[in-house]
C-alpha positions as CSV (number, residue, x, y, z in Angstrom):
1,M,-34.7,-231.3,-22.8
2,A,-35.8,-234.3,-24.8
3,E,-34.6,-237.1,-22.6
4,Q,-36.1,-235.7,-19.6
5,G,-39.1,-235.3,-21.3
6,H,-39.4,-231.6,-22.0
7,P,-40.3,-229.8,-25.4
8,R,-37.4,-229.7,-27.1
9,F,-37.4,-225.6,-27.8
10,H,-36.9,-224.8,-24.5
11,A,-33.1,-225.8,-24.7
12,R,-32.7,-222.6,-26.8
13,Q,-34.4,-220.5,-24.3
14,V,-31.9,-221.9,-21.6
15,M,-29.3,-221.2,-24.5
16,R,-30.2,-217.7,-25.0
17,Q,-30.8,-217.0,-21.2
18,V,-27.1,-218.1,-20.7
19,F,-25.5,-216.6,-23.6
20,D,-27.4,-213.2,-23.6
21,R,-28.5,-212.5,-20.6
22,R,-25.9,-214.1,-18.2
23,A,-28.6,-216.1,-16.2
24,T,-26.3,-218.2,-13.6
25,E,-29.4,-220.3,-12.3
26,F,-32.4,-221.2,-13.8
27,A,-34.8,-219.6,-11.1
28,G,-34.2,-216.5,-12.8
29,M,-35.3,-217.8,-16.2
30,T,-38.8,-216.5,-16.5
31,D,-39.8,-217.4,-20.1
32,L,-39.7,-221.4,-18.7
33,P,-42.7,-222.4,-17.7
34,K,-42.5,-222.5,-13.7
35,R,-42.9,-226.0,-13.5
36,L,-39.6,-226.8,-15.7
37,R,-37.7,-224.1,-13.7
38,E,-38.5,-226.2,-10.6
39,A,-37.8,-229.4,-12.0
40,V,-34.4,-228.4,-13.9
41,P,-32.1,-227.8,-11.2
42,Q,-33.0,-231.1,-10.2
43,E,-30.8,-232.7,-12.8
44,W,-28.7,-229.5,-14.1
45,T,-26.8,-226.4,-13.1
46,V,-25.4,-223.9,-15.2
47,F,-22.1,-223.6,-13.9
48,T,-20.2,-226.7,-12.3
49,G,-17.1,-224.9,-11.0
50,T,-16.8,-222.5,-8.2
51,I,-14.6,-219.3,-8.4
52,S,-11.9,-220.1,-5.4
53,A,-9.9,-217.0,-6.3
54,H,-10.8,-213.8,-8.2
55,E,-8.1,-211.5,-8.1
56,V,-7.8,-208.1,-10.0
57,S,-4.5,-206.2,-11.1
58,P,-3.9,-202.3,-10.7
59,D,-4.0,-202.4,-14.8
60,G,-7.6,-203.9,-14.5
61,T,-6.6,-207.2,-15.8
62,D,-8.8,-210.0,-13.9
63,K,-8.0,-213.7,-12.9
64,L,-10.2,-216.1,-12.1
65,L,-8.9,-219.9,-10.1
66,I,-12.2,-222.1,-10.9
67,A,-12.5,-225.4,-9.0
68,W,-14.3,-228.1,-10.3
69,P,-15.8,-230.6,-8.4
70,D,-13.6,-233.1,-8.5
71,G,-11.2,-230.8,-6.6
72,R,-8.9,-229.5,-9.6
73,R,-8.4,-225.9,-10.7
74,V,-7.9,-224.1,-13.9
75,E,-7.0,-220.5,-14.4
76,C,-8.4,-217.8,-16.6
77,V,-7.8,-214.2,-17.6
78,L,-10.0,-211.3,-18.7
79,M,-7.6,-208.5,-20.0
80,A,-8.9,-205.4,-21.0
81,E,-7.2,-202.5,-23.5
82,E,-8.5,-199.5,-25.4
83,D,-11.7,-201.1,-27.1
84,R,-10.5,-204.9,-26.8
85,R,-11.7,-207.2,-24.2
86,T,-9.5,-210.4,-24.3
87,I,-9.8,-213.7,-22.4
88,C,-7.0,-216.0,-22.0
89,I,-8.8,-219.5,-21.0
90,S,-7.4,-222.7,-20.5
91,T,-8.1,-226.8,-21.7
92,Q,-6.1,-229.0,-19.5
93,V,-5.6,-229.4,-15.8
94,G,-1.8,-228.8,-15.7
95,C,-0.1,-229.6,-18.2
96,G,2.1,-232.5,-19.7
97,M,4.4,-230.6,-22.7
98,G,7.2,-230.1,-19.9
99,C,8.4,-226.5,-20.8
100,V,11.1,-225.9,-18.3
101,F,10.0,-222.1,-17.6
102,C,6.2,-222.8,-17.2
103,A,4.6,-223.1,-14.2
104,S,1.3,-224.7,-15.8
105,G,3.4,-228.0,-16.0
106,L,5.3,-228.4,-12.7
107,K,3.0,-230.9,-11.5
108,G,2.3,-232.7,-15.2
109,V,-1.1,-233.2,-16.7
110,E,-4.0,-234.3,-14.5
111,R,-6.9,-234.3,-17.1
112,N,-8.6,-232.6,-20.1
113,L,-11.4,-230.3,-19.6
114,T,-14.4,-230.9,-20.9
115,S,-16.3,-228.8,-23.5
116,G,-18.6,-227.4,-21.1
117,E,-15.8,-226.3,-18.1
118,I,-13.9,-224.8,-21.5
119,M,-16.9,-222.6,-22.2
120,E,-17.7,-221.9,-18.7
121,Q,-14.2,-220.0,-18.3
122,V,-15.4,-217.7,-21.6
123,L,-18.9,-217.3,-19.8
124,Q,-17.5,-216.4,-16.1
125,L,-14.9,-214.2,-17.7
126,R,-17.9,-212.7,-20.1
127,N,-19.9,-211.8,-17.0
128,L,-17.1,-209.8,-15.2
129,L,-18.0,-207.2,-18.0
130,P,-20.3,-204.0,-18.1
131,A,-23.8,-205.7,-19.6
132,E,-23.2,-202.7,-22.4
133,E,-19.4,-204.8,-23.3
134,R,-18.4,-207.6,-25.4
135,L,-15.4,-209.8,-25.5
136,T,-13.6,-209.3,-28.8
137,N,-10.8,-211.7,-28.6
138,I,-10.2,-215.3,-27.0
139,V,-6.7,-216.8,-26.5
140,V,-6.3,-220.4,-26.2
141,M,-2.9,-219.8,-24.1
142,G,-3.8,-221.0,-20.4
143,M,-2.7,-224.2,-18.6
144,G,-2.4,-227.2,-20.7
145,E,-1.3,-228.2,-24.1
146,S,-4.4,-226.7,-26.4
147,L,-4.4,-229.3,-29.1
148,A,-3.9,-232.2,-27.0
149,N,-7.6,-231.5,-26.4
150,L,-8.7,-230.6,-29.5
151,D,-11.8,-232.0,-30.1
152,N,-13.3,-230.9,-26.7
153,L,-12.0,-227.6,-27.5
154,I,-13.5,-227.4,-31.0
155,T,-16.7,-228.2,-29.5
156,A,-16.5,-225.4,-27.3
157,L,-15.3,-222.8,-29.7
158,D,-17.8,-224.0,-32.4
159,L,-20.6,-223.3,-30.2
160,I,-19.2,-219.9,-28.8
161,C,-18.7,-218.6,-32.0
162,S,-22.1,-219.8,-33.3
163,P,-25.4,-217.6,-33.5
164,D,-26.7,-219.5,-30.8
165,G,-23.5,-218.6,-28.4
166,L,-21.8,-215.4,-28.1
167,G,-21.6,-215.0,-32.0
168,L,-17.8,-213.9,-32.0
169,S,-15.8,-214.2,-35.2
170,P,-13.8,-217.3,-35.4
171,R,-10.7,-215.2,-36.6
172,R,-10.5,-213.5,-33.5
173,V,-9.5,-216.9,-31.4
174,T,-6.1,-217.8,-31.3
175,I,-5.0,-221.2,-30.4
176,S,-1.9,-221.9,-29.0
177,T,0.1,-224.9,-28.8
178,V,3.9,-225.8,-28.4
179,G,3.8,-227.8,-31.7
180,L,2.0,-231.1,-32.2
181,P,2.9,-231.9,-35.9
182,E,-0.5,-234.0,-36.3
183,K,-2.7,-231.7,-34.3
184,I,-1.6,-228.8,-36.4
185,R,-2.5,-230.9,-39.7
186,K,-5.7,-232.2,-37.8
187,L,-6.7,-228.3,-37.0
188,A,-6.2,-227.6,-40.6
189,A,-8.4,-230.2,-42.1
190,M,-11.2,-228.8,-39.8
191,D,-11.1,-225.8,-42.0
192,R,-11.8,-223.3,-39.3
193,P,-10.6,-219.8,-39.2
194,Y,-9.1,-219.9,-36.3
195,N,-5.5,-218.5,-35.5
196,L,-2.8,-220.5,-34.7
197,A,0.2,-219.9,-32.7
198,V,3.1,-222.2,-31.7
199,S,5.4,-221.6,-28.6
200,L,8.4,-222.1,-30.1
201,H,10.9,-220.7,-27.7
202,A,13.9,-221.6,-29.3
203,A,15.2,-221.5,-33.0
204,T,17.8,-224.1,-32.8
205,E,17.3,-228.2,-32.2
206,A,19.5,-227.9,-29.3
207,L,18.2,-225.2,-27.3
208,R,14.9,-226.1,-27.9
209,D,15.3,-229.9,-26.5
210,Q,16.7,-227.6,-23.5
211,L,13.3,-225.6,-23.1
212,V,10.7,-228.1,-24.3
213,P,11.9,-231.3,-23.6
214,V,9.3,-232.5,-25.8
215,N,10.7,-231.1,-28.7
216,E,13.5,-234.3,-28.3
217,K,10.4,-236.5,-29.9
218,I,8.9,-234.1,-32.0
219,G,11.9,-232.3,-33.8
220,L,11.9,-228.5,-34.7
221,N,11.6,-229.4,-38.5
222,A,8.6,-231.1,-38.0
223,V,7.1,-228.4,-36.1
224,M,8.1,-225.6,-38.6
225,E,6.9,-228.3,-41.4
226,A,3.1,-228.4,-39.7
227,A,3.3,-224.8,-39.5
228,D,3.9,-224.1,-43.1
229,A,1.4,-226.6,-43.9
230,Y,-1.5,-224.9,-41.8
231,F,-0.7,-221.5,-43.7
232,E,-1.0,-223.2,-47.1
233,Q,-4.3,-224.9,-46.4
234,T,-6.3,-222.3,-44.3
235,G,-4.5,-218.8,-45.6
236,R,-3.8,-217.8,-41.8
237,Q,-0.6,-216.5,-40.8
238,V,1.1,-218.3,-38.4
239,T,2.3,-216.3,-34.8
240,F,5.2,-217.7,-33.3
241,E,5.6,-217.5,-29.6
242,Y,8.8,-216.7,-28.2
243,V,9.4,-216.3,-24.2
244,L,12.7,-214.2,-23.9
245,L,14.5,-215.7,-20.7
246,H,17.8,-213.6,-19.5
247,G,20.8,-215.1,-20.7
248,V,19.6,-218.2,-22.4
249,N,17.6,-217.4,-25.5
250,D,17.8,-213.9,-25.5
251,R,21.4,-213.4,-26.7
252,P,21.9,-211.6,-30.4
253,E,23.0,-215.3,-31.5
254,D,19.4,-216.6,-30.6
255,A,17.8,-213.7,-32.5
256,E,19.8,-214.4,-35.5
257,A,18.7,-217.9,-35.5
258,L,15.1,-217.1,-34.9
259,G,15.5,-214.5,-38.2
260,R,17.0,-217.0,-40.3
261,L,13.8,-219.5,-39.4
262,L,11.2,-217.2,-40.5
263,V,12.7,-214.7,-42.8
264,H,11.1,-216.8,-45.8
265,R,8.1,-217.4,-44.4
266,K,4.2,-215.8,-43.8
267,A,4.9,-215.8,-39.9
268,H,4.8,-213.2,-37.2
269,A,6.8,-213.6,-34.3
270,N,5.3,-212.6,-30.6
271,L,7.8,-211.9,-28.0
272,I,7.2,-212.4,-24.2
273,P,9.3,-210.9,-21.6
274,Y,9.4,-213.9,-18.8
275,N,7.2,-213.5,-15.8
276,P,9.2,-215.2,-13.1
277,V,8.3,-218.1,-11.0
278,A,8.6,-218.8,-7.7
279,G,11.0,-222.2,-7.2
280,V,12.2,-221.6,-11.2
281,S,15.4,-220.0,-11.6
282,F,15.4,-218.0,-14.7
283,E,14.9,-214.3,-14.9
284,R,12.9,-211.8,-17.0
285,P,15.5,-210.0,-19.8
286,S,16.4,-206.5,-19.7
287,P,14.6,-203.9,-21.2
288,E,17.8,-203.5,-23.7
289,A,18.5,-207.1,-24.5
290,V,14.5,-206.9,-25.6
291,R,15.4,-203.8,-27.7
292,Q,18.0,-205.7,-29.1
293,F,16.3,-209.0,-30.1
294,V,13.6,-207.1,-31.8
295,E,16.1,-205.0,-34.0
296,T,17.5,-208.0,-35.2
297,L,14.7,-209.5,-36.4
298,R,13.5,-206.3,-38.0
299,R,16.9,-206.6,-40.1
300,W,15.9,-209.6,-41.1
301,N,12.3,-208.3,-42.1
302,V,10.8,-210.3,-39.7
303,S,7.2,-208.9,-38.3
304,V,7.4,-208.8,-34.6
305,T,5.8,-207.4,-31.8
306,V,6.6,-207.8,-27.8
307,R,3.6,-208.6,-25.5
308,K,2.9,-206.3,-23.4
309,T,2.9,-207.5,-19.7
310,K,-0.1,-207.4,-17.4
311,G,-1.1,-208.8,-14.2
312,R,2.1,-209.1,-13.1
313,P,1.0,-208.3,-9.4
314,I,-1.5,-211.1,-9.4
315,D,0.3,-213.8,-11.1
316,A,-1.2,-213.6,-14.0
317,A,1.1,-215.8,-16.2
318,C,-0.1,-219.6,-16.4
319,G,-0.3,-221.2,-13.5
320,Q,0.9,-218.9,-11.3
321,L,-2.0,-218.3,-9.3
322,R,-3.0,-222.0,-9.1
323,R,0.4,-222.8,-8.1
324,R,0.3,-220.2,-4.8
325,V,-2.8,-221.1,-4.0
326,E,-2.7,-224.6,-3.6
327,T,1.1,-224.3,-2.0
328,D,-0.8,-221.9,0.6
329,L,-3.5,-224.9,0.6
330,V,-0.4,-227.8,1.7
331,A,1.2,-225.2,4.4
332,S,-1.4,-223.8,5.8
333,P,-4.4,-227.1,6.0
334,A,-7.5,-226.2,7.5
335,V,-8.0,-226.7,11.1
336,P,-11.4,-228.9,11.8
337,Q,-13.4,-227.0,14.3
338,A,-14.4,-228.4,17.7
């Protein structure tokens, strides 16, 4: 505002309109002077992206595919359950970590999202809710490696959680990472009470090297040591995400290995039955395999839950909708009009 020669206090008015009143364009911001409402759109827009796809699952899950002006796309999801309104947001276009079962990284990483693009996902999803409802939780588990874009992510989350933003408690924010030790320690040093979730997927070096190729350079021990340091410095229990793949990491010996790894840690295991991805050969585990895996971890006195599968009919898992839409665009290019 100041750079454009306008009084600085108008910035707070715009923020209140966008965050509190769900404004998506300047014309409706009637608490701004008319000349400002007319001038501002020449320089700025509230949202830079456009919703190129919006799908709703029978279970009430909403998934948005947002297209940015450079033609790249990311996904974000709104999940409603009882009194919880949880959103899952992305931090990158694509992902460079190479997890072999994940749709997000099939094309690699294209670029980081800006802090504004991260915030825009939050607001677009929030705006889907009825006026009387509020977001209750944010999970940064969408496309991309969250900690590879840490600075932009924290800038966005700090504003979202501030009184000038949505006022969401930072303790209701969970940041997921494949496990980048230096970045985990940097996040801990930032002294924010955000929750940390480490995408583990295997409890031995050999199996994790196969499923999470970046582990060959990092090492499972380094990941666990960084997670331990995060708990010691912040006091926040670390969650370990574990995607269950039929016949690959859902066997009894895999459960025993995970139990041994977590038994002496203040940790929680979140098991995620795999959502199949077109063109990827992994399969979903059987209900019995999931049940036995849970029982084994409980015998090790490990806190464990199984994530509910939501949004399967709309490709709600990371990267699936983007992959389908972009595949369709390649297969059926637009025909120029005569």
